[in-house]
N, C-alpha and C positions, 0 to 999 in steps of 0.2 A: 504494500500500500504506500502511496506517495506521502512524503513528509510535507508539512505546511510550507517549508521553504522551497521545496522543489516544485510544488504546485504553483507557488507564486511566480517562479521562473517560467513555468509553462504558460501562465496567463498572458504573458506578453505577446503570445501568438493568438489569443482568443478572437474569434470572429463573432458577428452578432446576427440576430434573427429579429424580424419584425414581429413584435409581441403585442402590439397595440392595435386598436381599431383604426383603419384608414378612413379618412372622410369619404363618403359616397356621394355627397352633394357638392355644390359649387364651393369654391374656396371661400372661407369666412372673410370679413373685411380685414384687409392687410394680414397681419399675423396676430390675430386676437388670442389671448392666452387660452390655452386648452386645459382641461383637468389633468392633473399630474398622474402618471401611470405608477402601478406598483413598483416600488424600488427594489430591484433585484441586484443592482450594482454592488451593494455591500456583500451579498452572498458570493458574488463572483470575484471580489478582490482577493480572496484567499483560495476559493474552490471553484474549479471549472473543468469542463471536459477539454483534454488537449486537442490542439489543432496541428497535427503532424505535417511535415513536409512530404509532398507526394514523390514517390519513387516509381518510375515506370514499371508496370507489371506487378506491382504490389497491391494486395487487397487493402482497401481504404481502412476499414475498421480494424483489420489485423495489424496494419502499420501503426494505427493509432495506439493499440494496445502495447505493441513492442516499444513505442516511443516513451511510454510512461516509465517513471523511475521505479527502481525496485522497492519492494515493501519494506518499511521500517516502523517499529513500534513507536507510538506517540505518547508523550508524557501525559499521564492522567486519562488516557484513552484506551489503555490496554491494546487489544489487537483490532480495534474498530477502525474501518477505513475512514480517511479523511472526508470523502464525499458522503459516506454514510451518515456522518455527523451533521451534514447540512440539512436544515429543515426545508423540505420541498413544498411544504404547505399542505393545506387540507383539500383533499379531492372532493368536488361537489357532485359527483355522480352524473355529470353532464353527458358523458358518452353513452351511458346506459339509457338516459332519458331521450336523447336524440335518437338512439337506435330503435326505440319504441315509437316515438311520435313523429320524427322527422325523416328517418330513413325509409327507403323502399328498395326492394331488390330490383335489380335490372337484369335483363336477359339478352340472348341472341348476340348480334354483332356488337352492341354497346358494351355488354359485359366483357366480351373478349378484348375490346379496345382499351378498356380501363382496368384490365388485370395487370397492373404495373407492379414489378418487383425488381429491385436493384440487384438481387442475386442472379437474375437472368440478363442483366444489362450486357450489351455487346462489348462495351469498354468499361474497365474498372469495376467488374461485378463484386458485390459484397457477399458476406454470409447471409443466410436466410434469417429474417427477423419476424416477430409476431408481437401483438400487443401484450401478450402474457409475459413477455420478457422485460416489462418496465414497471417500476412503481410510479404511480401517477400522483402528481401533486396539485398544486393550485392552478386554476385557470389563468392564463396570461392574456387572453384576448379572444375576440370573435371575428371571423371573417365572413365574406359572402357565402362560402361554401362549407364552413365548419369552424371548429374551435382550435385554440392552441393551448397546450398544457406544459407546465414544467414537469419533467420526468427524469427518472434515474434508472439506469440499466441495473438489473438484478445480478448480473454476472460481474465479477471483478474486471477492472478496477472502479466500478460504479460510476460510470460517466453521467454527468448531468447534461441534459439536452432540452431542446424544445420540440414537442411532437405536435405537428400540425395535421389536423384531420380535414379531409375533403369528402363530401357525401356525393356518391356516384349519381344518384337520382337527380340531384340538383344541378350537377354538371351536365347531365343529358338534357334536362328541361331547359337549361340555358344555352344548349347547343354549342358548347365550348370544349367538347372532348378533345379535338385536335390541338386547340390552344393549351389545354392542361397538359397533354402529353408533350408538346413542344417545350413548354416552360420547364418541366421536370427534366427532360433529356438535355436541354441546354444547360441548366444550372448545375446538374450532377457532374458535368464534364469540365466545369470551370475551376481553375486553380490560381487565384490571385489574392494577395492580402487585402485588397480593397473591394473584393467581391464576396458576397455572402456564400458560405460553404454549406453544401448539402451533403450529409454523410451517407444517406441511403433512403429507400422508400419501400413500402410493402402495402398489402391490401387484404381486405376480407370481402365477404359478399356485398357489403353496402358501402364500404369506405376505403379511401386511400389515405395512408399515413406518411408523412414526410419527416425525416429525422434531420433536424436543423440545429444550428448553433444558437446560443443565447444572444439576445441584444443586450449587451452589458449596459449601455446607456440609451437604448430605445431609439425612437425616431428623431432624426435631425430636425424635422418639421417642428417638433415640440420645442426644441431649443430656439429655432427662429421665431416661433410664436411667443416664447417667453421674453426674449430680448428685443424683438422687432426687427433687428438687423444685426450683422456681424462687422467686426472691425476688418480693415483691409488685411491685417496680418492673419487673422483666423480664416477669412475667406480665401486668401491666397493659398494657404496650406490645404484647405479642402479641395480647391480647384486643381492643385498639383496632384492630389491623390486621384481625383476623378479623371484627369487627363491621362494618367498612367493606366488606370483600369480600363478606360475606354479604348486606349491604344491596344491593350491586351485583347479586349473583346473583338476589335476589328481585325486583329491578326488571326483570330479564330473564325472570321467571317460571321461574327454575331453583331447584329445591330440591335441596340437596346430599344429605341424608339419611344421611351416614356420616361426620360430623365426629368425629375422634379424632386422638390424637398421631401414629399411624402413617401417617395420610393427609396430614400437613402437613410441608412442607420449609422449609429455610432457604436463602435466596439468599446471594450472595457477601458482602453487607454485614450478614448476619444477619437480613434481613427475612423475614417469614413468607409462605409460599405454600400455598395450597390445591392439592393435586396429584392427587387421585384422584376421578374422577367416575363410578366404576363403578355406584354406586347412585343417581346423580343422575337427575332427571326434568325435562322441560320441561312444566310444568302450568299453563297459563293459567287454568284453573278453580280452581287452588290446592286442590283436594280430591282426596285419593288414599286407597286402602285397603291397598295392598301393604305387608306387614310386612318391613322390611329394615334393614340396618345392624348395629351391634354391640350386644349386650345391655346393657352397662354404660351405654350412651349412649341407649338407647331411651326415648322419652317415655311417659307413662301411656296416652295414646290409642293408641299402637301396641301396647303390651302388652295392652290391653283389646280390641284388634281393632276399634277404631273408625276412622272417616275421620280423615285427618290433612292438614294444610296446611303452609305454609312455616314455621310456628311450631315445627315439630319441630327445626329448626336453632337456634332461640332457646334451646330446652331444652338441646341439645347444647352450646351455648356456655357455659351455666351449669355443666354437668358438666366441661367442659374447664377452666374457671377454677378449679374446686375441685381438679381433678387436677394442674394446674400447681403449686398451692400446697402440697398435702398429699402428692402422690405416688401417690394411687390415687383411683379414682372414688368419689363420695359414697355410692352405693347397693351397692357391691360386697360380696358375701358369699361368701367362698371355700368355705364349708361346703356351700352349697346354691344352685343356680341358682334354685330356686323361691323361696328367701328373698330373692334379688336382685329377682325379679319383684314380690314382695309389698312390698318397701321402695320400689320405684319407684311402684307404685300408691298407696301411702300417703303418698308424698313424705316418707319417713322421713329427714329431713335433719339431720345432726348436725355441729356445728362444734367442732373441737378448739381448745384454748386457743392463743392467739397470733396469731389472725387479726384484722385490723383491722375496725372497725365498718363502714367504707365498703365493703370487699369482701364482707363477710357480707351486707350490704344488697343489693348487686348480684346475688349468687348466689341469694339467697332470691327476688328479683323475677324472675329468669330461670326458676327451678325451681318454677313454679306448676302445679298439676294441670290447671287449665283453660287451654287454649292462648291464649284471647283476653285472659287476665289476665297473660300474660308480658310483661315490659317490651319495648317496641319497640327495634329496633336503632338507630334514630335517637336514642332516649333513652339507649341504652347509650353511644353516642359522646359524650354530654354528661354522663354520670354522674361525680360527684365523684372516684371512685376512678380513673377513666380520665383525667380532666383533670388530676389530681394529678401523674401521671408522663409525661404527653405532652410531647414536646420542644417548646421554645419556637417553633421555626420550622415546626412542623407544623400545617397548617390542615385536618386530616382532619375529614370530617363536613360540610364546607361545599359538597361537590359535589352537584349535582342529578342523580339517576339518571333 
């Protein structure tokens, strides 16, 4: 079993999971303060599931287990595992309740399409998992298709994870079977420190279960709601991480297509995580026509119904930079959706007083009407505004994807 000190060291690599309810309606005025989420950060300061480095050909969960330190007895704890000592909270019986009232069995082609199990994955297959292998704790949130619970594996070394449930009948009713499959397949194959990690997934007759990491500090949107906006230093460091993660996704031919604060999380040490891949697509040709995402972040080519490429994410990065600093998207018009569309198509960009010349330059170079004229992500990582605030010991941007 891991010592407290060794687990502290492991937590430097902890990634996060969206454990709070995402807004389903229009964005509230600016960033009005939201109710605070259950604070699990204190639990994770000392105890958390390890996030091992990936080794090609290695079983994900097995590699996680082998990466854990050797067991050592703890003072005043006898032979109790460190993670066993963590209170995962009271289980509210929600899974059983939903199984009776909310879930329905599906059959035929739909049942076959949603029989998802990471032990059968073509790449990086995991061991077989089932719901009985977890101690279920407190509910962490509810989503459109299910709930999220704090759980602990019953087998050593007692990993603490977040288990997200998706109800198959509701997925079928929403006609999003392919979208769910795509989201899971894309996310399970991603390995980047600023991208949410999925350890595995399994299913039963009525549900799909996703094994995900904790969100140590929850949604970035909540932080933006709390403070209204961020400093240039904080914003620059977030955009630095975002640009690196997006460069990685694009190298894998993945276009995110829905970058916004609500889809970003903060890890245990405040590091940014891309966490929602519901609109993502694997597009080796890099040319798509589907209009998707959130209005305030849509680029001109999507608004105009034209083909789009991975450069839609570059545009979204520019919008995100502006919103971090000002507290609202650059083309937002609360009086009229049509006015927002028009402002996007005209690239009607207005900078309020107080913004530095460096950040205005970066935003303007990202928010170009023509996709090919938008600054490349590799150049974003070398931009003076990014370099100005990057920590001395960070060599981001030196990786080859």
